[in-house]
N, C-alpha and C positions, 0 to 999 in steps of 0.2 A: 514351272509347270503352268502357273496361272497365265504368264505372258504368252507362252506357246499356245495354250488353248484359246486365248483371246484372239491371237493373230490368225490361227488356223480354224476357219469356220467349218472346215470339212470333217473335223473330228465328230464322231457320232457317239462317243462314250459320254452320254449325258450324265449318268450317275457320278462318274469320276469328276466331271467338270463341276457339278453341284457340290461335291464334297470338298474340292479344293477351294471353291468360292466361299464355302462356309468357314473353312479354316483360316483363310487369308483375311476374312472380314473382321475377325476378332482382334481387339486391341486391349492393352492393359495400361492403366494410368501410371505415370512415374511415381505418383504419391503412394500408390498401392505397392509398388516395388519396394519403396523405402520403408513403408510401415510393416510389410511382411518380412523385412530384413533379408529379402532376396537380392538386395542391391550390393551385398558384400560377397565377393568372390574369394573362396579359399583355394589357393593354387598349390599343388604339389610340385615336385621337381620335374615330373614329366610334362605337366602343364606349362611350366616356365620355359622348358626347352622348346616346346611347340610354339609358344609365343615368340621366342627368340628367333627360331627358324622362319616363322611367318614374317617377322619384321625384316629379316635379311632378304627375304624374297620379294619384299614390297617396295624396293627402291626402283624407281622408273627413271629412264633418261628423258632427255628432251625429245618430244614427239617429232621434231623436225629433222633429227639426225637418225639415220637408219642404223649406222654402226657407231658403237661407243668408242670414243678416243680418249686420250689422256686429258683433254680439255673439257670432256663432257661433264655436265653437272647433273648429279643424281637428285631426285626428289623423293621424299618419303611420303607414302600414301597413308596418312594417318586415318582418314575416314574409312578406308578399307579395313585396316587393322582393327579399328574400334568396332566396326560392324561385325567382323568375324568373332571377336572376343565376346561381344554381347550376344550374338546369335548362339555361340557355342555354350557359354557359361550361364546365361541368364534366361533367354527368351524362348518361349514356345509360341509367342505371338508378338505382334508389333507393339512398340511403346507409344503411348499417346502423351505428347509433351504439352498439350494445351493448358494444363493446369499450372505450369510454371513459366516464368518470364525469362529464363536464361537457358543456356545450353546444359545438357546432361553432364553431371559431374561424376568423374570416376574416383572412388574413394578406396584407398589402401590402408588397412589397419597398421598402425605403427607400433613397433615393439618399444621404441624409445619415446620419451616425452619431448616437449618443445625445448627443454633445456639442453638436449643432446644435439650437437653439431657434428661435423666431420671430425674424425680422429685427429688429434694433434700431432701424432707421430714424433713425440719428443725423444731425445736421446736417452739411452738406457740409464744414465746417471740421474735422470729426473723421475724415474719410474719406481723408486723405492716405496714399498708399502708400509704404512703405519701398522704398528703392532696392535693386537686386540686390547692390550692394557692402555695404550695411548688413545685408542678410539674411545674407550670407556671413561678414562679420566680427563682427557684434554679436549675431546671434541663432542662430548655428550651435551655441551651447552647449546648446540645448534637447535635442539628441539624447542628452545625458548626464544629463538630469534624470529623476528617477524619475516613473513614471506618476501616482502619487497627487498629487505636487506639480504636475504639469501640469494634472491634472483640477481640483484646488482653485483653482489660479491662474486657470484659464479661468472658473470660476464667479464668482470674486471680481472679475475684470476686467469681467465682464458687469454685476455690481451697480454698479461704479463708472461704467460707461458709461450705465446707466439714470439714475444721479444726474446726470451731465452733460447727459443729454437733457432733463431737467426743469428744469435750472438756467438762469436767465435770463442770467447772465454768460458771457462768452466765455473759456474756459480753454484754448483750443487751443494757445496759446503757452507755457503752463505745463508743468512736468514732473510726472510721476505722483506722486513722493514729496512734492513741494511742495504739490500739490493735496490729498493725503491729510493732510498736516500741518495744512492750513488747515481741513479739514472733519471730521477724526477727532479729537475731543477726548480720547478715552480711549487713543489710540495703539494700539488693538487691530488695526486694519487694517494699520498700518505694521509691526507685529510679524509679522503674517501674511505680508506681502509679503517681508520679510526671511527668514522661515522657508521660504517657497516658492522663494527664490533668484531672484526676478525682478529684472532690471536696470531702472534708471531710464530713462524715455523720455518724449518730448514727447507730450502728449495728442492732438495732431493726428493721430497714428498709431494711436490706440487701437483703432479698428475693424479695421485690418489686423493688429495684434498679437493681438487676440482670435481672428481667423481663423487666425493661425499656431498659436496654442495649440490651437485646435480640431482642426487638421490633425495636430498632434503627438499628441494623444490618440487620434485615429482611426488614426494609424499603428501604434499598439500592437495594433489589432485585426487586423493582417495575419496574426497567429497563427491566426486562426479563419476564414480565407477559404473553407475547404472544409466548414465546419459548416453543416448544413441550417438554414433559417430558423426552424423550429419549436423549435430549441434555443437561439435567440437572444432569447427573450422576456425583457424586463427584470424584475428583482426588484421586487416591491411596495415602495414607499418605507418603510413601517413595518417590513417584514421586512429590508430593506436596512439600516436603522438598527440593528436588533437584531443582524444579522450583524456589522456593523462593531464594535458594542459588545462582542460575544462575542470577536472576534478580538483586540481591544485588551486586554480584561481577562484573557484566557487565554493570550495569546502575547506581545504587544508590551509591555504595561505591567507585566509581572511582573518581579521582581528575580531575575536569574540568578546574582547574586554573581560575575560575571565567569567563570562556569563555561562554558568553550568547548565542552566535551563535551555539556553539557545543551542548549546552543543548537543544536549540530550535530544532535542527536537530533531536535529539533523540525523543523529544516529538512529532515531526511531523511524524517520522517513526512509532511510536506506534499508533498515531491517524489514519494514512492511513491504517495500518494493521487492526485495529478495524473496520474501515469503510468497508474494503474489506470483512471481516468476516461476517458483517451484510448482504452483498449482496449474500452470498453463503450459507445462513442458510439451504435452502431446500436441497442443495447438501450434506451438512454436515449431515443432518438427514438421507439421504439415505446411507451415508458411515459412520454411527455412530461407527462402529466397527474398522474402519481404522485409521491409524495414521493421526493426524490433519496436521502435518508438511508435510507429503508425499502428502496428499490430496491437500494442498495449492500449493505444487510444481507442481503437475499435472495440476492444474487449472491456473498455471502461475501467481499466486498471490505472491509467494516468488521466487526471483531469487537466483542464487548461491551466490552472494556477499551480500545478505541481512543479516544484523546481527541478525535478529530475529531467524534465523535457529539455531544459537548457544545458544539462550536464552531459547528456549522451548525444553524439552526432547522429543525425537522422540516417546517414548512410550505413550505419552499423546494422547488420541484418540479424535475423533470428538464428541463423547458423553460427553466429559468433557468441552464442549464449554463454558457454563455459568461460571464455576469456573475459567477457564483460562481468560475469559473476565474481571472478577472482579479483578483478580490479575494484569492484565495490566492497568486497570483504576486506581487502587491504586498506582501502580508504576508511572504512568503519573502524578498523583496528587502530589506525593512527589517531582517529578522533577519540576513541576510548582511552588510549594512552594519554592524550592531551588532557582529557577530563580528569583522569586519575592524578596526573601531575599537579593540576590546579587544586584538587582536593587535598593532596598531601602538603602543598605549600600553605594551605590554610589551617592545617592541623598541627597541634603541638604533640609530637610523638614522644614516646618514652625514651629514656636514656639508660645506658647500661648501669649507671650509678643510681640504683633505685632509692638510695637514702639521701640524695642530695639535690635539693631544688636549685640551689645556686649554681651547682655544676651543670645541671640540666639547662639552665638559662644560658650559661656561657657556651656550652657545646652545641646544644640543640640536637636536631635530628640528623643522622648521617644520610638519611634519604633526602632531606632538604639540600644537603651539600651536593648530592648527586644531581638532583633535579635543577637547582638554581646555581649557575656558575658564579653569580655575584655573591652567593651566600657567605662563602669563606672570607671574602674581602670585607664584607660588612661586619662579620664577627671579629675579624682581625682588628678593624678600626675601633670597635667597641672595647676590645681587650687592651688596646694600647692606652686607653684612657684610664684603665684601672691601675692600681698600684702594682709595681713590678715585684715579683716574688723572688726569693733567694734561689741560688743555683740548685739546691737539693730539695726544694719544696715540691710536693706533688699537688695536684688540684685539690682545693680546700672544700670538703663537704660541709653541709650545715644540717642542723637538726630540724625536725618537723614536730611541732607539738611539744607538750610538757614531758620532761624526762620522767620515766617511771620511778617509783619510790621503793619498790619492794620485790618485784619478780623479774627473773632473768628473761622471760619471754617478752617483756616490755623494756628490757634494759638497753639503753643507749643505742637506739636503732640506727644511728648514723655512723657508728664505728663498725667498719667491716670486719667481721670475725674471719680470720684466715682458716684455711683447712689445716688440720693437725699436721704439722710438718713431718712427723714420723711416717705419715702415709703418702707423702709426696714422692712421686716417681716421675722420671723424665717422660715426657709425652712422646707418643709415636709420631714420626715425621715422614711424610711423603710430600715433597714439594713438587707441584706440577710445573713450576716455572723453571726448574733446573734443566738446562739444555746440554745435552752431550750426545756423542755419536757412539753407538754400540757396534763394535766390529764383529763380535760373535756373542752368543748367549749360551749359558749353562743352565740346564734345568736339573737341579740337584735334589736327590732324595735318598733316604736310607733304604736298603733292601737286605734280606737275610743273606748270609754268606753262601747259602745253598742255591742262590739265584744264578751263580756262575755255572754254566754247563760244563766248562772245562774242569772246575773243581769237583763237580759231581762225578765226572769221568775218572778223575784221579782217585777219588774216594772209592769208586766201584773197583778200580784196579787193586787198591789196597785190600779190599774184601775178598778178592780172588785168591785161592790157595796157590802157594808156590809149587811149580812143577819141577820135580827132581829129574835129573838126566839119567836115562837108563842105558847109556851107551857103554859104560864100563871101560875096560882096557882095550877094546877092539879098535883097530886102526880105522881111520875115516878119510874120506876123500875131501880135501880142502881145495877150494878154488881161489887162486890168487890172480888178481888183475894187476898187471904191471903198469908203470907210468905211460908206456906206449899204448895202453888199452888192450894189450895182448893178454888173453885169459888162459891160464894153465891150471891143470888139476894135479894135485900131489896127494899121495897116500901116506899119512903121518899118524902117529899116535898122539893123543892129547897131551900126555906128559912130555912129549918131545917137541911140542909145537913151537916153543920159544927157541929151542936149540936149532930146529930146522929153519926157522925164519932168519936166524943169524947167519946160517950157512948160505941161505939164498941171497942175502944182502952182500955177503962176502963174494959169492960167486958172480953176482951181477955187478959187483963193485958200486953198490948204492951207498952214497955218503949219508951216514946217520944224521948229519947236520942239515941235510937238504931233503931227505925223504923219510916218511913215517908210514905206519900201517894203521888203517881204520877198518872196522868191520863193515858189513853191508848196511848197518844203520848209521854209518858215518861217525862212529864214536872211536876215538883214538885208542890204539892197543899199544901199551908200553912194554913190548916183549923184551926190551933190553934190561929190564929190571931184574934183579936177582930173585930167584924162586918164583918167577911169574907163572901164574896159572890162569887159564881162560875162565872169566866169570860166567860165561854163558856157553855151554858146550853144544847148544843147539845151532849156533851160528857157524856155518862152514864156508862162508864166502868173505874174503878180505881184499882190500885194495891198497896198493902202494901209491901214495900221492905225495906231492911236494909239501913240505912242512909249512910253507907260507900260507897255505889254505886253512890252517887250523885256527880255531877261535877258542879262547879260554872262557869257560863257563864257571862262575863262582856261585855256589849255593851257600847262603848264610842262614844257619838255623841253630837257634839256641846257643848263641855265642861261639859257634863252631863254623869254620870256613872249609868247605869241600870244593875241590877244583877238578874239573874235567875238561877234556879237549874234544871238540867236534868240528865238523865243517859247517858251512852255512846251509847245506842241504839237509842237515839233520832235523828231524821233526821235534817239536817241543815236547809232545808226550813221550817220545823215546828217551830223551835225556832226563826227563823227570822220573820216568819209570826206572831208569838206570840209577838215579840218585836214591830213590826209595829202596830199591833192592840192595844197593851198596850200604846204606845206613840202617837197613832192616826196620824200616818205618811201618811195615805191615803189621808189626806187633803192637802198634798204638791202639788205644781204645777205639771202638767203632763209633762212639759219639764225638770223636775228634775229627775235624775236617781240616786238611792242609790247604793253606792259602799261599799262592805264589804271586809275587808282584815284582816289577822291575825297579830300576833306580828312580823312576818318576812317580812311583807309588801306584802305577797302573797295573791292575790285575792282568796276569798273562792269560791268553786264550790259545786255542789250538792254532797251529801254523808251523812255520819253520824258523830256524835260528836266524835266517836272513830277515825275517820280519821284525826281529827284536834288535839285532845288532846295528850299530852305526857304521857307515861306510869306512870311516877312518879309524875305527876302533877294533882291536883284536881281543878285547876283554869285555865280558858282559856279566853283570851281577844279577842274581835272582835271589830275592829275599823270601824266606819261608817262615810262616807262623802257624801254630796249631791253635785252632779255635773250636769252641764247643758249637756243634752244628745247630743247637736249639737257640743259642743266644748270640752267636757271632753275627756281625753285620758288616756290610760293605756299603759304599755310596755310589749310586748310579748317576753318572753325569751324561746328560744328553746334550751334545754340542751341536748347535745350529749356526751356520755361518752364512746361509742364504735362504731366503724364504722359499725359493723354488727347489731347494735341495733337502733330501731326507736328513734326519738327525743322525749324528755319529754317536753311537752308544758305547760307553766304556764304564768299567767298574774300577773304583779306586779304594785302596786300603784306608781305614779310618785315620791312621796317623800320618797320612800324606800331607805334606806342607804345600801351601799355595805356591811357594817358590818352585817346587818340583813340577807342579802343573804348568807354571809359566815356562819352564824349560821344555816341557813336553810339547806345548803349543808351538814352540819355535821349530820343532822337528817336523811339523806338518806343513812342509813347504808348498804343498799343492793347494792349500786353502788359505794360508796366511799371507799377509802383505809384507814383502821384504823390506818396505820402507819403515815398518814399525819395529823399532829396536827392542821395545820392552812392553809388557802388558801389565795392566792393573785390573783388579776384580772388584766390581761394584755391586752391592746388594740392591736390587731394584726397588724393594719396598722401602727401606730406610735410607737409601742413598749413602751407605757407609762403605768406605774403602777397606777391603780385607787386608790385614797385615800379611806379608809374605811368609813370616815365620809361624803363622797360625795354622793349625791342622784342621782338616775338614770337619772332624767330629765336633770341634768347638765352635764351628760356624753355624751349625744347624741342629735343631732338635731332631731326635730320631723319628718322631711322629709327624714331622712337617716336611714340606718341600719348599724349595727356594729357587727363585730365578736370579741368576747372577749375570750381569752384563760384563763382557770383556772389552775393555777400552784401551786406547793408547795411553801409555804411562805419562806422556807429556801433557795430558789433560788434568793431572793432579799435582799437588804440591805438598810439601811437608809442613805441618803446623805443630808448634810446640806450645804447651800450656804450662804455666807455673802458678802455684798458689802456696804461699808460705814456703815450706821446705820441700814441697812435693812438685814433681814435674811429670809430664806425660806428652809423648809425641804421637801424632797420627798422620795419616795421609788423607787429604780431602780433595774433592773436585774443585777446580779453580772457579767453576761456575756456581758453586753452592753459596747461598747467603751466609754471612758470618753468624747470624742469629741462630742458624740451625746446627752449628757445630756441637753445642753442649747437649744436643739430644742423644748423643752417644753416651749411653749409661756407663760404659767402661771408663770414659774420661772422668766423670764425676766420682767414680769409685776410686780411681787411682789418685785423684787430687784430694781425697778425703772430704768430698762435698756431697755425699749421698743423702745427707739430711737437709740439703739446701736446694731450693727450687732453681732451675735454670733461669727463671725470670728475675731472680734476685742476684744474678751474677752480672758484673760489668767487665768489659774488655778494655784493657790498656795495652796499646801497641808499644812494645818495648823497642823504641828507637831513641834517638838523642833527645827528642822532645816528649817522649812517653805520652802519646796522644790518647785521651779517653774517648772511646767511640760513642757517638750519639746513637739515637734510635735510627736516624737516617743512615748513619754509617753501617749499622748492623745489617741493613737490608742490601748493602753492596756485596758483591761477590768476593770470595777469598782471593781470587786472582787480582783484585784491585790493589792489594797490598803486597803482591808477589812481584817485586820490582827487579830482583836479580835471579837469573835462571839457576835452578838447582839449589837455591838458598832457602832455608826454612823461614817461616813467619813465626814470630814469637809474641804470644799474647800472655800478659799477666792478668790473672783473674782477681777482681776485687768483689767483695760482697756488698750489696746494697742493703743497708739497714734502714727500715722504715719506722719512723716514730710518729705517733699521733698524739697531739695535745688534747687532753680531755676537755678543757674548757671551751675552746673554739673550734675543735676538730681540725686544726691545721695539721697538714701532713708534711713531715720533714724527711728527706731522703739523704742518707750519708753513705758515701762509699768508703770502705775500709779494706786495706790490702791484706790484713791478717786479723785473726780472732784473738790476739793477745791483749786487746784493749780491755780495760776495766770499765765497769758501769760508770764510775766517776769520770773517766776520760771521755766516754761516750756522751755523758751529760754536757761536758764542756763543748763538744763538737756541735751541739744543737744551737749554740750561740744564744741561748736563752738565759735569763738571770737565774743563777743557781740558788739565790736567796729566795726566789719565788717558786721556781719549778725544781723541787728538790729530789724527786724520785722518778724512777722508771719501773714500770710494772710489766709483767708478761701478759700476752694476750690470752693464753689458755687458762691460767688460774688466777690472774689479776693480783698475784702476790708482789709486794714491793721487793726489789732486788737489792742486795747488799752492795754498797758502793765499791767494795773491793772484789766483787765477783767478776770473773773474766768471761768474755763471750765464748771462748773455746769450751768452757764447761757447760754452757747453756744450749748451744746448737740451735739458737733462735735468731731470727732476723727482724722480728716485728715487736714493737714495744709501745707502751702508753706512757706519756709524760704527764705527771700530775703534781699538783701543789700539796702542801702538807695537810691543809684542811680537806683535801679530797681523799684522804687516807684515814684508816682507823687501825688501832692496835687490837690484836686478838690474842686471848689467852686460852690455851687448850690444856686441860688438866686430865690426866689419866685416872681411871678408876683403880682401886687397889688391886683388882684381879685382872687388869687389862693393860697390855703394853702397846704403845703406838707402833705402827708398822714401819715407819720411816726413820726411827732414831734408836740409838743404843744408849741414850742419855739415862743416867740412873735417877735423875730427878723426875718428879711427877708432873711438872708443869713446863710448858714451852710458850714463848711469845713470838708472834709473827705479825707483820704489818701487811694489810691488804688495802686495795682501793675501796672506796665506799660503795661502789657499784658491784663489787664482788658478791657472789652468792654463796649460800651454804654448800652448793655443789662444788664451787671452786675450792672452798676450804677442805672438803672431803678429798678432792682430787690431789691437792697439794700435799696432804698428809697421808695419802694412799690408804684411806679408810675403806673397809669393806662395807659398802652401803647396804648390804643385805643383813649384816650382823653387827654393825657399829653405828651409833647415832650420837649426834651432838645435842646435849641437854643444855638449855639456856635458862638462867634464873632459877634453876633447880625445880622448875614445875612444868616446862613444856619443851617439846622438840620441834623446832621450826622445819617446814618443808624445804627441800633442796633448792627451790627457785626463789626463796626469800633473800633479799639483798641485805648486806651488813649495815647499810645506811639507816635502815629502820630499827636497828638494834644498838646504835651508837650513843644512846642516852647515857651510857656509862663507859668509862675507859679504864682499863681495856675491856673489850667485849669478852665476857668469860663463858667458856663452854666446858662441859665435862663429858668425856667419852663414856657412853654406856653400851652394854652389849645386848640390851633388849629394849625395844621401843615401848613407849607408854601406850596404854590399851585403847584410848579413845581418840578417833580422828575427828577433829572439829573443822568444819568449813564455815566461813563467815563471808557474807556478800555485802559489799558497799554499793548500794544502788546509785548514789550520787556520782561516783567515779566509775561505775560499771566494772568493778573489779572484785575479785574474791581472793581469799587467802586460805591456807590450810596448815594445820599443825596438830601435834599429838600431845595429849595431856592425861592426867589421871582422873578417876571418877570423883575424887574429893574436891576438885577445883570448883570455886564458886562463880556465879554469874558476874559478880563485880570484877573478879580477876580476869575472866574471859574478855570482858569489855575493855579492860585496861590493856590486855595483850593486843586485841584487835586495833585499838586506837594507836598503840605504839607502832605496830607494823604498817598501818595505813598512814602514819605520820599526821594524825589529826588530834585535835584537842579533846581530851576525854570528857571535858565538862559539857560538850554539846551532843553526846551520843549515848544511847543505851541499846541493849540487845533485845531482839524478839525472835520467837520461833516462826516457822513458816506459816503457821495458822494465826499469826499476829499475837499470840500469847506472849506476855512479857513477864518472865519469872523475876522474882525478887532478887536483890543484889546478894543476899546471904544464902540463896538456894544453890545447892551443889548439883552436879550432873548425876550423882548417885541417887539423889532424891527425885530427880525427874524419871530416870530409868536405870536401875542398877545393872541391867544386863546390856546396856547399849555399848556398841563398838564404833558407831558413827553417829554424828549429830550435825545439824545445819542450823545456822542462825543468820539473821540479817540485821544490819545496823539501822537504827532509827534516829534521825536527827531531831534534836530538841531546840535547835537555834531558830530564832525568830527572823534573823537577817542573814545575808551572805554578802561578803565583799569579793568582787571579781577584780583581781589584780593582774594587769598586763605588764609583762617585762620582756622587752625585745620581741621575739615572735612567739613567746610562750604565755600561757594564761593559767593563773592559779585561783581556785575558788575556795574561800574559807568561810566557815560558819562563825557567827558572832551574835552578841546581844547589843542593845542600845548603849549600854555602859562600858562596852569593851574598849580599852585604850587602843589608839592607833599604833602605839609602840609595839603592842602585842601582835597586831596584824602584820606589821613589817617584819618582825622577827620570825613569825611562822612562815611568811612568804619566802624569806631568805633560806629558811630551813628546807622548804619544799624544793627550792631551786639549787640545793646543795651548795649554798654560799655561806660564808662565815657570818654569824650574827654579830661578831665583834666589829665588822666593817659597816654596821648600820648607818653610821654618820656620813658615809660616802655616798649615800643615796638620798633621794627626795621623792615625795609622793605628791602627785598632782591630779586634779580632777580631769575628767574626759569631756567636759563641756566646752563651750566656745571660749570661756574666759581662761581655761587652763590654770586654775588657781592652785598655788602651792599650799600643802596642808602640813601643819606642824604635828610632830609626833606626840605632843602632849595633849592633843584633842582626843575626844571619844568618837565612836561611830555615830552617836546621836547628834553631836555637833556638826558633823559633815552632812548628815541627813537634813538637818534644819538649814544649813548653808545652801544646799542644792535645791531645797524645797521639792523633794521627790517623795512620791508615795510608794514606789516600788520597794520590794523586799530585797532587791539586789543593788548594791552600790558599786559602780564601776570606777576604778582608779587605775593610774599608771605609775609604776615604779621605774625610776631611771637614775643613772649616775649623774652626779651634780655637774661634772665636767663635760657631759655630752650635749 
């Protein structure tokens, strides 16, 4: 209109001309269009159709040709289409492009992310979906993988998928790494897969795995959900390559020389830049076509000396903001990982063996082994220099600090106390690395027997009253349908029915061997039987059919067999009703529900006989049981054979064997693979193969549900275990690690190993060489040793007995094939001198075992090896009115030998004393607390206890400030302070001459003062030990230190004896040791000197004299 008005000056409509001029003069900036979000067009189906039609109408031919021929070239008028779309969808006025330096960009919001490309269109065999359990257990680790690894893995898997798409062979059953090894001759792809931390998987899942990786990459973009589309434009591929190259060369690939500060500065620089970019997003949107670096420089975000200027190409624009942001985050993550690795390499991390410094030094950190590839080789070289251990030795732990003298909580910290073996149960096992193909799955759970609709219908029928016939003797019209399908009506009396049919057969010359009569319900009528009468007089229609169409139905109920004949057209409810009426089962109690199931154990549902009978069978069995409706259960099996198909629901009777289900599956020819000869059933949670003879109810608890995978039976093999005279055979997945086999609690029970941990069992392969499997062998699959098809693998189980030497904590591991060994024989197997190491003690009670005791009576696998001087003899005497719980001996006293580090609690446990009502009285005047060790009471031999049935009234607590320890015992009120001090010194293993007792307020009662004189009503009292010594000797032995009080005139011989006593070593061996000074001269000191002689020799004024005790031959 504007052009027309401008060209035609004769128009006199001035107001219209002015209005049009006003409208056409208005313009809108493209920046305003973007900021107001009016630059995004939402198109419905009608709009898309209009655009498509517009495009088709916008092809123009060559202007020089008037008529279009076959050689004519069409041209697409893009400018016209663009203008029409903009005019229709966006503009009410012209766009002003002056504010931008490039052409207008058309943006379409994408539903997919940049990780999505065109569909791969793989063959169906590669489109199998992973189960929810697989996604949860096997692929959940992707959330911890860095974005760049996710991105590169996604691209690499797409390349592999395209290779599979063009390959003629079927690799769906192969695994990824196996396929790569076959096709990648240079091992380049395999290295990349390992670098990207992708787990191995079966190629039939590759399409789903690619989808998972794509979603994981997309998940990273949640950081930018509020970013406008104009800042999400992807970086040009050439610029993207340049950016990655710059970031690698300037940040990731440079040598920081393990300078953590330098790495942190770079991380901080990137972080600050990213934060600054966040603050100027609006400005970047307005300058989307400008260089991002230049825009940042203008806004003073980047200074001239900022290294980021050299990292980011200047051609990257503000519109590439999101892509650039992701690149920088990825780079920062790699730097942070590099920094973390350096920090971990410098740290000495903890080791699982908390009680062993030596072991920690040898093994070091497992994280170090992961971070530094050279770590293992370094440790290996160091270990080769050390002394080789024996075959059955375990890593040797060492002690830290001085061994405690009196309490169990400080007792031998470096000897690992095992869990009570009576509480050991096989651990639950779900191995994510076991690979197998599930053909179908069963979801199994128990349901009430009333869950069957068919059973409820039958129950309802039983509750209905029986209808008596009211016809009487009146003649009735019977309709007889002949084999020719001719129907005729006869008037007969009921009592003459059998006779009339015989006449009919004779008249029509029907052969009784070829033709039979069935009623209208298709149930056979045996009218040839003597004295036959119609069971149901309401049925007046009968058919004469060929005998070959009959099917025999056998009902088995309560040890009785009932047989009926029907045709395949007979309905199941009809024959069941006939059976109930015939056997008068309506008279059963109303709380009884009848259950009907077939030869496969599958509960029968409504239908016809043809649904149950097999094509080649003329006999069908139906089993009937009577269940209580309130307690009877069935098992619901939801069979799923395809993700896209609905589950097939069936009910099975509880006593159904899995062999029956196996046979039933073979009848499902429409869904089963004919190439599969036999099936096996695998519990998904524990990966156990269910025995075919096992019944459903023994497979699952009534309150639980279970997923069972149905697999090809050629994926399993038979494994036989033997131990002593016991044997047990199971079936196991060929892919299952051998170490997982004993997690089946049934095996341990059958082998009489319920009291043994699976970790203490060794496998011996029963072949000609009887190979003992190592730890590496146990990680191999069962199929590794299945060399002959259909032949079982035989493993003999040996028990690993672990023995720990008390003196140096060396651990010895001995395999034994049976538990008929005596303790003496086991001692000989340690290969230690029996003259020195004479005894074995138990871990739980530390009692010394009789040399004639057999392992089979002990049910223990862990023992302590001790010398004679590391033991003590204990005498336990019964009170006159008290009998020990663990003996029928008529004598009042029994003797037992314990280790010196055994506690009163160990003695109580071994003798099964009731700790609430029975107490051990020592020295006839005090009852030591249960954590006190016997070593502090072995001043006499044997250590004598008397069992009393009532504890002494006063609980005494005494604290030793020098050793920062305290003790507790019970005594009577009449005990004196002198005796209390003697008891305390005996338990603390210190010299009584250097200590006295004081109360908490520092009051020092006299030696002859009794507790009753202090407070006759007291039940608890606390004291502390006060040292009267003027000097202390600090004796270092090995890595332990002993501090002893002394006087100037104390003989060195006494110091040495007390030191040996503290270290639980024999004082008789004193001549094997020497004492030296800890000065530069390392002077040897004679045992005949006194403390004052040494003090003068060393010329020291300190009250502590430091010496070292060592063996003479060291």
